[in-house]
C-alpha positions as CSV (number, residue, x, y, z in Angstrom):
1,M,8.1,-17.1,2.9
2,A,7.6,-20.9,3.3
3,V,4.5,-22.6,4.6
4,D,4.0,-26.2,5.4
5,I,0.3,-27.4,5.3
6,R,-0.5,-30.8,6.6
7,T,-4.0,-32.3,6.8
8,D,-5.3,-35.9,7.1
9,A,-5.7,-36.0,3.3
10,A,-2.7,-34.1,2.0
11,H,0.7,-32.5,2.6
12,R,1.5,-29.3,0.7
13,K,4.3,-26.7,0.8
14,V,4.1,-23.2,-0.5
15,F,7.2,-21.0,-1.2
16,Y,7.2,-17.3,-2.1
17,D,10.4,-15.5,-2.8
18,G,9.0,-12.1,-3.8
19,K,8.9,-12.9,-7.5
20,K,7.3,-16.3,-7.8
21,M,5.1,-18.7,-5.9
22,T,5.8,-22.5,-5.9
23,L,3.2,-25.0,-4.7
24,V,4.4,-28.5,-3.9
25,G,2.0,-31.4,-3.4
26,M,4.1,-33.7,-1.2
27,T,1.5,-36.5,-1.3
28,A,0.9,-36.1,-5.0
29,R,4.6,-35.6,-5.8
30,K,3.8,-32.7,-8.1
31,Y,4.7,-29.0,-8.2
32,V,3.8,-25.8,-10.0
33,D,5.4,-22.4,-10.0
34,F,4.2,-19.1,-11.4
35,P,5.2,-15.4,-11.3
36,V,3.5,-13.3,-8.6
37,T,4.0,-9.6,-8.0
38,G,2.9,-7.4,-5.1
39,S,3.0,-7.6,-1.4
40,V,2.7,-10.9,0.6
41,A,-0.9,-9.9,1.5
42,E,-1.8,-9.4,-2.1
43,M,-0.2,-12.7,-3.0
44,V,-2.1,-14.6,-0.4
45,T,-5.4,-13.0,-1.6
46,R,-4.6,-13.8,-5.2
47,A,-3.7,-17.4,-4.4
48,A,-6.9,-17.8,-2.4
49,D,-9.0,-16.3,-5.3
50,D,-7.3,-18.5,-7.9
């Protein structure tokens, strides 16, 4: 899954390959990745909670 999020203040990309999630701050030029297990719905819920 790949998501491109653009707002007036920031540009972010989110990638999920079934094993890990990568968050990329295009404006900040930084990224982080971490392991994630479960379904896409569980991953989205977990990311929103964290």
